[in-house]
Backbone as XML, in Angstrom:
<?xml version="1.0"?>
<chain id="A" units="angstrom">
  <residue number="1" name="MET">
    <atom name="N" x="102.855" y="71.178" z="95.851"/>
    <atom name="CA" x="103.439" y="71.126" z="97.142"/>
    <atom name="C" x="104.744" y="71.811" z="97.010"/>
  </residue>
  <residue number="2" name="TYR">
    <atom name="N" x="105.061" y="72.589" z="98.125"/>
    <atom name="CA" x="106.197" y="73.317" z="98.138"/>
    <atom name="C" x="107.148" y="73.034" z="99.312"/>
  </residue>
  <residue number="3" name="ALA">
    <atom name="N" x="108.376" y="72.874" z="99.118"/>
    <atom name="CA" x="109.330" y="72.647" z="100.208"/>
    <atom name="C" x="109.301" y="73.840" z="101.060"/>
  </residue>
  <residue number="4" name="PRO">
    <atom name="N" x="109.769" y="73.799" z="102.398"/>
    <atom name="CA" x="109.779" y="74.818" z="103.275"/>
    <atom name="C" x="110.471" y="76.006" z="102.685"/>
  </residue>
  <residue number="5" name="SER">
    <atom name="N" x="111.720" y="75.822" z="102.062"/>
    <atom name="CA" x="112.567" y="76.797" z="101.553"/>
    <atom name="C" x="111.758" y="77.633" z="100.451"/>
  </residue>
  <residue number="6" name="GLU">
    <atom name="N" x="111.000" y="76.818" z="99.618"/>
    <atom name="CA" x="110.257" y="77.500" z="98.596"/>
    <atom name="C" x="109.148" y="78.395" z="99.184"/>
  </residue>
  <residue number="7" name="ALA">
    <atom name="N" x="108.471" y="77.770" z="100.134"/>
    <atom name="CA" x="107.382" y="78.459" z="100.788"/>
    <atom name="C" x="107.939" y="79.785" z="101.583"/>
  </residue>
  <residue number="8" name="ALA">
    <atom name="N" x="109.093" y="79.745" z="102.143"/>
    <atom name="CA" x="109.665" y="80.789" z="102.805"/>
    <atom name="C" x="110.073" y="81.869" z="101.706"/>
  </residue>
  <residue number="9" name="ARG">
    <atom name="N" x="110.667" y="81.487" z="100.560"/>
    <atom name="CA" x="110.873" y="82.395" z="99.499"/>
    <atom name="C" x="109.750" y="83.070" z="98.964"/>
  </residue>
  <residue number="10" name="ARG">
    <atom name="N" x="108.752" y="82.412" z="98.663"/>
    <atom name="CA" x="107.463" y="82.950" z="98.148"/>
    <atom name="C" x="106.817" y="83.895" z="99.175"/>
  </residue>
  <residue number="11" name="SER">
    <atom name="N" x="106.797" y="83.527" z="100.461"/>
    <atom name="CA" x="106.139" y="84.395" z="101.461"/>
    <atom name="C" x="106.851" y="85.467" z="102.028"/>
  </residue>
  <residue number="12" name="GLY">
    <atom name="N" x="108.087" y="85.450" z="101.830"/>
    <atom name="CA" x="109.049" y="86.461" z="102.517"/>
    <atom name="C" x="109.259" y="86.217" z="103.943"/>
  </residue>
  <residue number="13" name="PHE">
    <atom name="N" x="108.786" y="85.095" z="104.483"/>
    <atom name="CA" x="109.019" y="84.722" z="105.875"/>
    <atom name="C" x="110.307" y="83.894" z="106.043"/>
  </residue>
  <residue number="14" name="SER">
    <atom name="N" x="110.995" y="83.955" z="107.061"/>
    <atom name="CA" x="112.181" y="82.980" z="107.222"/>
    <atom name="C" x="111.690" y="81.523" z="107.602"/>
  </residue>
  <residue number="15" name="LEU">
    <atom name="N" x="112.481" y="80.531" z="107.556"/>
    <atom name="CA" x="112.132" y="79.257" z="107.916"/>
    <atom name="C" x="111.816" y="79.224" z="109.353"/>
  </residue>
  <residue number="16" name="ASP">
    <atom name="N" x="112.494" y="80.008" z="110.110"/>
    <atom name="CA" x="112.185" y="80.016" z="111.676"/>
    <atom name="C" x="110.803" y="80.518" z="111.872"/>
  </residue>
  <residue number="17" name="THR">
    <atom name="N" x="110.398" y="81.498" z="111.155"/>
    <atom name="CA" x="109.191" y="82.141" z="111.345"/>
    <atom name="C" x="108.011" y="81.163" z="110.858"/>
  </residue>
  <residue number="18" name="LEU">
    <atom name="N" x="108.196" y="80.405" z="109.831"/>
    <atom name="CA" x="107.264" y="79.330" z="109.396"/>
    <atom name="C" x="107.048" y="78.270" z="110.394"/>
  </residue>
  <residue number="19" name="ARG">
    <atom name="N" x="108.211" y="77.877" z="110.934"/>
    <atom name="CA" x="108.243" y="76.921" z="112.135"/>
    <atom name="C" x="107.478" y="77.464" z="113.235"/>
  </residue>
  <residue number="20" name="TYR">
    <atom name="N" x="107.713" y="78.668" z="113.651"/>
    <atom name="CA" x="107.076" y="79.431" z="114.762"/>
    <atom name="C" x="105.602" y="79.435" z="114.546"/>
  </residue>
  <residue number="21" name="TYR">
    <atom name="N" x="105.234" y="79.894" z="113.337"/>
    <atom name="CA" x="103.730" y="80.034" z="113.037"/>
    <atom name="C" x="103.017" y="78.716" z="113.079"/>
  </residue>
  <residue number="22" name="GLU">
    <atom name="N" x="103.779" y="77.662" z="112.716"/>
    <atom name="CA" x="103.122" y="76.333" z="112.793"/>
    <atom name="C" x="103.052" y="75.892" z="114.302"/>
  </residue>
  <residue number="23" name="LYS">
    <atom name="N" x="104.105" y="76.214" z="114.969"/>
    <atom name="CA" x="104.035" y="75.914" z="116.450"/>
    <atom name="C" x="102.920" y="76.564" z="117.248"/>
  </residue>
  <residue number="24" name="ILE">
    <atom name="N" x="102.615" y="77.833" z="117.082"/>
    <atom name="CA" x="101.576" y="78.546" z="117.680"/>
    <atom name="C" x="100.241" y="78.372" z="117.096"/>
  </residue>
  <residue number="25" name="GLY">
    <atom name="N" x="100.131" y="77.657" z="116.017"/>
    <atom name="CA" x="98.849" y="77.262" z="115.461"/>
    <atom name="C" x="98.342" y="78.280" z="114.420"/>
  </residue>
  <residue number="26" name="LEU">
    <atom name="N" x="99.153" y="79.301" z="114.013"/>
    <atom name="CA" x="98.849" y="80.144" z="113.049"/>
    <atom name="C" x="98.678" y="79.545" z="111.754"/>
  </residue>
  <residue number="27" name="LEU">
    <atom name="N" x="99.593" y="78.665" z="111.478"/>
    <atom name="CA" x="99.418" y="77.624" z="110.286"/>
    <atom name="C" x="99.112" y="76.320" z="110.951"/>
  </residue>
  <residue number="28" name="SER">
    <atom name="N" x="98.283" y="75.622" z="110.221"/>
    <atom name="CA" x="97.741" y="74.478" z="110.827"/>
    <atom name="C" x="97.639" y="73.383" z="109.795"/>
  </residue>
  <residue number="29" name="ASP">
    <atom name="N" x="97.779" y="72.123" z="110.161"/>
    <atom name="CA" x="97.813" y="70.962" z="109.197"/>
    <atom name="C" x="98.671" y="70.975" z="108.116"/>
  </residue>
  <residue number="30" name="ILE">
    <atom name="N" x="99.911" y="71.395" z="108.390"/>
    <atom name="CA" x="100.988" y="71.481" z="107.381"/>
    <atom name="C" x="101.314" y="69.972" z="107.075"/>
  </residue>
  <residue number="31" name="GLY">
    <atom name="N" x="101.302" y="69.633" z="105.809"/>
    <atom name="CA" x="101.628" y="68.303" z="105.422"/>
    <atom name="C" x="102.919" y="67.869" z="105.628"/>
  </residue>
  <residue number="32" name="ARG">
    <atom name="N" x="103.218" y="66.586" z="105.704"/>
    <atom name="CA" x="104.581" y="66.027" z="105.852"/>
    <atom name="C" x="104.824" y="65.007" z="104.700"/>
  </residue>
  <residue number="33" name="THR">
    <atom name="N" x="106.002" y="64.947" z="104.372"/>
    <atom name="CA" x="106.339" y="63.824" z="103.392"/>
    <atom name="C" x="106.665" y="62.609" z="104.166"/>
  </residue>
  <residue number="34" name="SER">
    <atom name="N" x="106.849" y="61.565" z="103.548"/>
    <atom name="CA" x="106.998" y="60.086" z="104.296"/>
    <atom name="C" x="108.194" y="60.128" z="105.093"/>
  </residue>
  <residue number="35" name="GLY">
    <atom name="N" x="109.101" y="61.179" z="104.701"/>
    <atom name="CA" x="110.330" y="61.264" z="105.554"/>
    <atom name="C" x="110.169" y="62.332" z="106.740"/>
  </residue>
  <residue number="36" name="GLY">
    <atom name="N" x="109.044" y="62.812" z="106.824"/>
    <atom name="CA" x="108.671" y="63.670" z="107.898"/>
    <atom name="C" x="108.939" y="65.234" z="107.714"/>
  </residue>
  <residue number="37" name="ARG">
    <atom name="N" x="109.340" y="65.555" z="106.417"/>
    <atom name="CA" x="109.589" y="66.950" z="106.020"/>
    <atom name="C" x="108.323" y="67.598" z="105.784"/>
  </residue>
  <residue number="38" name="ARG">
    <atom name="N" x="108.305" y="68.980" z="106.162"/>
    <atom name="CA" x="107.085" y="69.689" z="105.998"/>
    <atom name="C" x="107.028" y="69.964" z="104.502"/>
  </residue>
  <residue number="39" name="VAL">
    <atom name="N" x="105.773" y="70.068" z="103.938"/>
    <atom name="CA" x="105.447" y="70.531" z="102.557"/>
    <atom name="C" x="104.150" y="71.502" z="102.658"/>
  </residue>
  <residue number="40" name="PHE">
    <atom name="N" x="104.222" y="72.431" z="101.980"/>
    <atom name="CA" x="103.245" y="73.508" z="101.930"/>
    <atom name="C" x="102.441" y="73.388" z="100.608"/>
  </residue>
  <residue number="41" name="THR">
    <atom name="N" x="101.178" y="73.632" z="100.796"/>
    <atom name="CA" x="100.192" y="73.698" z="99.643"/>
    <atom name="C" x="100.051" y="75.113" z="99.100"/>
  </residue>
  <residue number="42" name="ASP">
    <atom name="N" x="99.207" y="75.078" z="98.077"/>
    <atom name="CA" x="98.860" y="76.454" z="97.597"/>
    <atom name="C" x="97.975" y="77.183" z="98.672"/>
  </residue>
  <residue number="43" name="GLU">
    <atom name="N" x="97.086" y="76.483" z="99.296"/>
    <atom name="CA" x="96.256" y="77.040" z="100.334"/>
    <atom name="C" x="97.143" y="77.532" z="101.492"/>
  </residue>
  <residue number="44" name="ASP">
    <atom name="N" x="98.122" y="76.810" z="101.946"/>
    <atom name="CA" x="99.179" y="77.373" z="102.888"/>
    <atom name="C" x="99.726" y="78.560" z="102.505"/>
  </residue>
  <residue number="45" name="LEU">
    <atom name="N" x="100.132" y="78.650" z="101.126"/>
    <atom name="CA" x="100.757" y="79.918" z="100.708"/>
    <atom name="C" x="99.861" y="81.093" z="100.605"/>
  </residue>
  <residue number="46" name="SER">
    <atom name="N" x="98.590" y="80.758" z="100.319"/>
    <atom name="CA" x="97.564" y="81.911" z="100.454"/>
    <atom name="C" x="97.530" y="82.341" z="101.876"/>
  </residue>
  <residue number="47" name="TRP">
    <atom name="N" x="97.515" y="81.571" z="102.861"/>
    <atom name="CA" x="97.545" y="81.974" z="104.245"/>
    <atom name="C" x="98.690" y="82.885" z="104.533"/>
  </residue>
  <residue number="48" name="LEU">
    <atom name="N" x="99.901" y="82.431" z="103.991"/>
    <atom name="CA" x="101.089" y="83.173" z="104.211"/>
    <atom name="C" x="101.108" y="84.552" z="103.600"/>
  </residue>
  <residue number="49" name="VAL">
    <atom name="N" x="100.451" y="84.590" z="102.351"/>
    <atom name="CA" x="100.345" y="85.919" z="101.868"/>
    <atom name="C" x="99.455" y="86.934" z="102.689"/>
  </residue>
  <residue number="50" name="LEU">
    <atom name="N" x="98.363" y="86.279" z="103.222"/>
    <atom name="CA" x="97.583" y="87.077" z="104.187"/>
    <atom name="C" x="98.408" y="87.546" z="105.333"/>
  </residue>
  <residue number="51" name="PHE">
    <atom name="N" x="99.092" y="86.567" z="105.861"/>
    <atom name="CA" x="99.852" y="86.839" z="107.128"/>
    <atom name="C" x="100.863" y="87.826" z="106.844"/>
  </residue>
  <residue number="52" name="ARG">
    <atom name="N" x="101.558" y="87.783" z="105.672"/>
    <atom name="CA" x="102.597" y="88.760" z="105.327"/>
    <atom name="C" x="101.983" y="90.221" z="105.364"/>
  </residue>
  <residue number="53" name="CYS">
    <atom name="N" x="100.805" y="90.330" z="104.664"/>
    <atom name="CA" x="99.985" y="91.639" z="104.681"/>
    <atom name="C" x="99.694" y="91.990" z="106.100"/>
  </residue>
  <residue number="54" name="LEU">
    <atom name="N" x="99.207" y="91.174" z="106.992"/>
    <atom name="CA" x="98.808" y="91.586" z="108.326"/>
    <atom name="C" x="99.968" y="91.971" z="109.076"/>
  </residue>
  <residue number="55" name="ARG">
    <atom name="N" x="101.183" y="91.103" z="108.940"/>
    <atom name="CA" x="102.351" y="91.539" z="109.700"/>
    <atom name="C" x="102.911" y="92.827" z="109.285"/>
  </residue>
  <residue number="56" name="ASP">
    <atom name="N" x="102.926" y="93.069" z="107.910"/>
    <atom name="CA" x="103.589" y="94.223" z="107.408"/>
    <atom name="C" x="102.761" y="95.507" z="107.724"/>
  </residue>
  <residue number="57" name="THR">
    <atom name="N" x="101.557" y="95.328" z="108.061"/>
    <atom name="CA" x="100.832" y="96.524" z="108.436"/>
    <atom name="C" x="100.544" y="96.455" z="109.976"/>
  </residue>
  <residue number="58" name="GLY">
    <atom name="N" x="101.361" y="95.652" z="110.677"/>
    <atom name="CA" x="101.437" y="95.893" z="112.160"/>
    <atom name="C" x="100.432" y="95.143" z="112.974"/>
  </residue>
  <residue number="59" name="MET">
    <atom name="N" x="99.744" y="94.191" z="112.410"/>
    <atom name="CA" x="98.781" y="93.394" z="113.231"/>
    <atom name="C" x="99.613" y="92.566" z="114.293"/>
  </residue>
  <residue number="60" name="PRO">
    <atom name="N" x="99.169" y="92.563" z="115.548"/>
    <atom name="CA" x="99.728" y="91.747" z="116.483"/>
    <atom name="C" x="99.501" y="90.212" z="116.133"/>
  </residue>
  <residue number="61" name="ILE">
    <atom name="N" x="100.385" y="89.368" z="116.610"/>
    <atom name="CA" x="100.348" y="87.897" z="116.164"/>
    <atom name="C" x="99.026" y="87.441" z="116.895"/>
  </residue>
  <residue number="62" name="ALA">
    <atom name="N" x="98.749" y="87.960" z="118.105"/>
    <atom name="CA" x="97.572" y="87.325" z="118.805"/>
    <atom name="C" x="96.214" y="87.727" z="117.986"/>
  </residue>
  <residue number="63" name="GLU">
    <atom name="N" x="96.197" y="88.802" z="117.366"/>
    <atom name="CA" x="95.007" y="89.034" z="116.493"/>
    <atom name="C" x="95.082" y="88.135" z="115.198"/>
  </residue>
  <residue number="64" name="MET">
    <atom name="N" x="96.268" y="87.967" z="114.658"/>
    <atom name="CA" x="96.380" y="87.100" z="113.543"/>
    <atom name="C" x="95.960" y="85.612" z="113.901"/>
  </residue>
  <residue number="65" name="CYS">
    <atom name="N" x="96.348" y="85.204" z="115.133"/>
    <atom name="CA" x="95.882" y="83.910" z="115.443"/>
    <atom name="C" x="94.386" y="83.776" z="115.729"/>
  </residue>
  <residue number="66" name="ARG">
    <atom name="N" x="93.802" y="84.901" z="116.239"/>
    <atom name="CA" x="92.364" y="84.977" z="116.434"/>
    <atom name="C" x="91.670" y="84.922" z="115.069"/>
  </residue>
  <residue number="67" name="TYR">
    <atom name="N" x="92.172" y="85.720" z="114.145"/>
    <atom name="CA" x="91.529" y="85.559" z="112.799"/>
    <atom name="C" x="91.602" y="84.206" z="112.228"/>
  </residue>
  <residue number="68" name="ALA">
    <atom name="N" x="92.788" y="83.571" z="112.297"/>
    <atom name="CA" x="92.915" y="82.257" z="111.804"/>
    <atom name="C" x="92.010" y="81.315" z="112.420"/>
  </residue>
  <residue number="69" name="GLU">
    <atom name="N" x="91.905" y="81.389" z="113.800"/>
    <atom name="CA" x="90.910" y="80.548" z="114.486"/>
    <atom name="C" x="89.612" y="80.726" z="114.015"/>
  </residue>
  <residue number="70" name="LEU">
    <atom name="N" x="89.138" y="82.031" z="113.976"/>
    <atom name="CA" x="87.703" y="82.211" z="113.386"/>
    <atom name="C" x="87.451" y="81.736" z="111.963"/>
  </residue>
  <residue number="71" name="ALA">
    <atom name="N" x="88.530" y="81.824" z="111.163"/>
    <atom name="CA" x="88.366" y="81.379" z="109.838"/>
    <atom name="C" x="88.204" y="79.888" z="109.786"/>
  </residue>
  <residue number="72" name="ARG">
    <atom name="N" x="88.872" y="79.188" z="110.586"/>
    <atom name="CA" x="88.949" y="77.722" z="110.639"/>
    <atom name="C" x="87.539" y="77.324" z="111.237"/>
  </residue>
  <residue number="73" name="ALA">
    <atom name="N" x="86.871" y="78.088" z="112.041"/>
    <atom name="CA" x="85.742" y="77.622" z="112.704"/>
    <atom name="C" x="84.560" y="77.693" z="111.811"/>
  </residue>
  <residue number="74" name="GLY">
    <atom name="N" x="84.633" y="78.301" z="110.629"/>
    <atom name="CA" x="83.605" y="78.234" z="109.546"/>
    <atom name="C" x="82.983" y="79.547" z="109.147"/>
  </residue>
  <residue number="75" name="GLU">
    <atom name="N" x="82.117" y="79.433" z="108.251"/>
    <atom name="CA" x="81.396" y="80.731" z="107.663"/>
    <atom name="C" x="80.611" y="81.459" z="108.805"/>
  </residue>
  <residue number="76" name="HIS">
    <atom name="N" x="80.195" y="80.905" z="109.784"/>
    <atom name="CA" x="79.326" y="81.652" z="110.717"/>
    <atom name="C" x="80.174" y="82.751" z="111.475"/>
  </residue>
  <residue number="77" name="THR">
    <atom name="N" x="81.456" y="82.662" z="111.173"/>
    <atom name="CA" x="82.375" y="83.709" z="111.900"/>
    <atom name="C" x="82.716" y="84.849" z="110.864"/>
  </residue>
  <residue number="78" name="ALA">
    <atom name="N" x="82.260" y="84.875" z="109.783"/>
    <atom name="CA" x="82.627" y="85.841" z="108.696"/>
    <atom name="C" x="82.405" y="87.265" z="109.222"/>
  </residue>
  <residue number="79" name="GLY">
    <atom name="N" x="81.303" y="87.625" z="109.932"/>
    <atom name="CA" x="81.087" y="88.847" z="110.480"/>
    <atom name="C" x="82.198" y="89.282" z="111.483"/>
  </residue>
  <residue number="80" name="GLU">
    <atom name="N" x="82.497" y="88.419" z="112.342"/>
    <atom name="CA" x="83.535" y="88.720" z="113.355"/>
    <atom name="C" x="84.921" y="88.786" z="112.640"/>
  </residue>
  <residue number="81" name="ARG">
    <atom name="N" x="85.224" y="88.162" z="111.612"/>
    <atom name="CA" x="86.443" y="88.316" z="110.846"/>
    <atom name="C" x="86.558" y="89.664" z="110.213"/>
  </residue>
  <residue number="82" name="ARG">
    <atom name="N" x="85.374" y="89.983" z="109.505"/>
    <atom name="CA" x="85.297" y="91.305" z="108.909"/>
    <atom name="C" x="85.644" y="92.376" z="109.910"/>
  </residue>
  <residue number="83" name="ALA">
    <atom name="N" x="85.024" y="92.334" z="111.108"/>
    <atom name="CA" x="85.130" y="93.388" z="112.055"/>
    <atom name="C" x="86.535" y="93.419" z="112.531"/>
  </residue>
  <residue number="84" name="LEU">
    <atom name="N" x="87.273" y="92.437" z="112.763"/>
    <atom name="CA" x="88.559" y="92.366" z="113.072"/>
    <atom name="C" x="89.408" y="93.050" z="112.036"/>
  </residue>
  <residue number="85" name="LEU">
    <atom name="N" x="89.220" y="92.645" z="110.795"/>
    <atom name="CA" x="89.992" y="93.280" z="109.667"/>
    <atom name="C" x="89.694" y="94.794" z="109.591"/>
  </residue>
  <residue number="86" name="GLU">
    <atom name="N" x="88.466" y="95.201" z="109.798"/>
    <atom name="CA" x="87.984" y="96.627" z="109.710"/>
    <atom name="C" x="88.661" y="97.458" z="110.826"/>
  </residue>
  <residue number="87" name="ARG">
    <atom name="N" x="88.789" y="96.786" z="112.093"/>
    <atom name="CA" x="89.539" y="97.591" z="113.211"/>
    <atom name="C" x="90.993" y="97.708" z="112.763"/>
  </residue>
  <residue number="88" name="HIS">
    <atom name="N" x="91.548" y="96.692" z="112.239"/>
    <atom name="CA" x="93.008" y="96.713" z="111.856"/>
    <atom name="C" x="93.184" y="97.725" z="110.768"/>
  </residue>
  <residue number="89" name="ALA">
    <atom name="N" x="92.268" y="97.793" z="109.648"/>
    <atom name="CA" x="92.347" y="98.714" z="108.611"/>
    <atom name="C" x="92.348" y="100.155" z="109.207"/>
  </residue>
  <residue number="90" name="ALA">
    <atom name="N" x="91.422" y="100.380" z="110.049"/>
    <atom name="CA" x="91.349" y="101.749" z="110.767"/>
    <atom name="C" x="92.669" y="102.173" z="111.321"/>
  </residue>
  <residue number="91" name="ARG">
    <atom name="N" x="93.218" y="101.117" z="112.058"/>
    <atom name="CA" x="94.556" y="101.357" z="112.790"/>
    <atom name="C" x="95.665" y="101.687" z="111.714"/>
  </residue>
  <residue number="92" name="VAL">
    <atom name="N" x="95.613" y="101.059" z="110.598"/>
    <atom name="CA" x="96.541" y="101.261" z="109.439"/>
    <atom name="C" x="96.405" y="102.566" z="108.942"/>
  </residue>
  <residue number="93" name="GLU">
    <atom name="N" x="95.119" y="102.932" z="108.686"/>
    <atom name="CA" x="94.804" y="104.188" z="108.067"/>
    <atom name="C" x="95.413" y="105.343" z="109.051"/>
  </residue>
  <residue number="94" name="GLU">
    <atom name="N" x="95.101" y="105.095" z="110.305"/>
    <atom name="CA" x="95.661" y="106.230" z="111.276"/>
    <atom name="C" x="97.122" y="106.411" z="111.200"/>
  </residue>
  <residue number="95" name="GLN">
    <atom name="N" x="97.891" y="105.187" z="111.115"/>
    <atom name="CA" x="99.242" y="105.129" z="111.002"/>
    <atom name="C" x="99.789" y="105.739" z="109.675"/>
  </residue>
  <residue number="96" name="MET">
    <atom name="N" x="99.040" y="105.589" z="108.609"/>
    <atom name="CA" x="99.394" y="106.136" z="107.365"/>
    <atom name="C" x="99.280" y="107.685" z="107.422"/>
  </residue>
  <residue number="97" name="GLN">
    <atom name="N" x="98.227" y="108.156" z="107.979"/>
    <atom name="CA" x="98.042" y="109.574" z="108.189"/>
    <atom name="C" x="99.144" y="110.241" z="109.004"/>
  </residue>
  <residue number="98" name="LEU">
    <atom name="N" x="99.453" y="109.564" z="110.086"/>
    <atom name="CA" x="100.567" y="109.944" z="110.934"/>
    <atom name="C" x="101.873" y="110.106" z="110.044"/>
  </residue>
  <residue number="99" name="LEU">
    <atom name="N" x="102.189" y="109.019" z="109.323"/>
    <atom name="CA" x="103.341" y="108.955" z="108.547"/>
    <atom name="C" x="103.358" y="110.069" z="107.472"/>
  </residue>
  <residue number="100" name="GLN">
    <atom name="N" x="102.170" y="110.307" z="106.917"/>
    <atom name="CA" x="102.120" y="111.389" z="105.894"/>
    <atom name="C" x="102.499" y="112.792" z="106.601"/>
  </residue>
  <residue number="101" name="ARG">
    <atom name="N" x="101.937" y="113.074" z="107.694"/>
    <atom name="CA" x="102.174" y="114.334" z="108.398"/>
    <atom name="C" x="103.745" y="114.354" z="108.650"/>
  </residue>
  <residue number="102" name="GLN">
    <atom name="N" x="104.274" y="113.294" z="109.225"/>
    <atom name="CA" x="105.647" y="113.236" z="109.524"/>
    <atom name="C" x="106.587" y="113.479" z="108.294"/>
  </residue>
  <residue number="103" name="TYR">
    <atom name="N" x="106.271" y="112.791" z="107.125"/>
    <atom name="CA" x="106.915" y="112.843" z="106.037"/>
    <atom name="C" x="106.789" y="114.340" z="105.394"/>
  </residue>
  <residue number="104" name="ASP">
    <atom name="N" x="105.717" y="114.914" z="105.489"/>
    <atom name="CA" x="105.469" y="116.342" z="105.080"/>
    <atom name="C" x="106.468" y="117.232" z="105.888"/>
  </residue>
  <residue number="105" name="HIS">
    <atom name="N" x="106.485" y="116.996" z="107.137"/>
    <atom name="CA" x="107.348" y="117.819" z="108.087"/>
    <atom name="C" x="108.908" y="117.597" z="107.640"/>
  </residue>
  <residue number="106" name="LEU">
    <atom name="N" x="109.279" y="116.403" z="107.388"/>
    <atom name="CA" x="110.589" y="116.027" z="106.955"/>
    <atom name="C" x="110.957" y="116.642" z="105.534"/>
  </residue>
  <residue number="107" name="ARG">
    <atom name="N" x="109.979" y="116.713" z="104.708"/>
    <atom name="CA" x="110.304" y="117.330" z="103.361"/>
    <atom name="C" x="110.465" y="118.832" z="103.470"/>
  </residue>
  <residue number="108" name="GLU">
    <atom name="N" x="109.728" y="119.393" z="104.467"/>
    <atom name="CA" x="109.831" y="120.892" z="104.683"/>
    <atom name="C" x="111.177" y="121.249" z="105.256"/>
  </residue>
  <residue number="109" name="LYS">
    <atom name="N" x="111.671" y="120.362" z="106.222"/>
    <atom name="CA" x="112.933" y="120.531" z="106.718"/>
    <atom name="C" x="114.070" y="120.437" z="105.624"/>
  </residue>
  <residue number="110" name="ILE">
    <atom name="N" x="113.972" y="119.551" z="104.759"/>
    <atom name="CA" x="114.838" y="119.417" z="103.632"/>
    <atom name="C" x="114.787" y="120.654" z="102.782"/>
  </residue>
  <residue number="111" name="ARG">
    <atom name="N" x="113.681" y="121.120" z="102.438"/>
    <atom name="CA" x="113.380" y="122.335" z="101.737"/>
    <atom name="C" x="114.146" y="123.513" z="102.386"/>
  </residue>
  <residue number="112" name="PHE">
    <atom name="N" x="113.956" y="123.664" z="103.752"/>
    <atom name="CA" x="114.710" y="124.713" z="104.393"/>
    <atom name="C" x="116.286" y="124.536" z="104.167"/>
  </residue>
  <residue number="113" name="TYR">
    <atom name="N" x="116.874" y="123.335" z="104.254"/>
    <atom name="CA" x="118.260" y="123.287" z="104.063"/>
    <atom name="C" x="118.645" y="123.503" z="102.580"/>
  </residue>
  <residue number="114" name="GLU">
    <atom name="N" x="117.708" y="123.223" z="101.652"/>
    <atom name="CA" x="118.045" y="123.504" z="100.275"/>
    <atom name="C" x="118.051" y="124.882" z="99.981"/>
  </residue>
  <residue number="115" name="ARG">
    <atom name="N" x="117.207" y="125.739" z="100.638"/>
    <atom name="CA" x="117.216" y="127.167" z="100.546"/>
    <atom name="C" x="118.452" y="127.715" z="101.172"/>
  </residue>
  <residue number="116" name="LEU">
    <atom name="N" x="119.072" y="127.152" z="102.142"/>
    <atom name="CA" x="120.305" y="127.761" z="102.756"/>
    <atom name="C" x="121.522" y="127.513" z="101.703"/>
  </residue>
  <residue number="117" name="GLY">
    <atom name="N" x="121.410" y="126.678" z="100.787"/>
    <atom name="CA" x="122.436" y="126.497" z="99.694"/>
    <atom name="C" x="123.152" y="125.347" z="99.958"/>
  </residue>
</chain>
């Protein structure tokens, strides 16, 4: 079991984000101590690692919620989850290609200025 501060540190999300994710149902069934404080399990942290990846790669929160909803619905949703992740991966790949083109352009401009002295 992990305190919220430790879950935040391990996941890279702020405490406010953890509370928000719980409020919107992205995180579900977060345990509580007898004093009412939230506690996170290894399974919760696994979800947070996935959410960190999805957020860092630009997945909208609505799609993250849909993925979590499907996962909690059971194995019969595996195909739909895979399709959702494949669509996202395709968007990430497009973004990476765009960034590579822009990076190449930027490096060419830097070389231009290096030639000027």
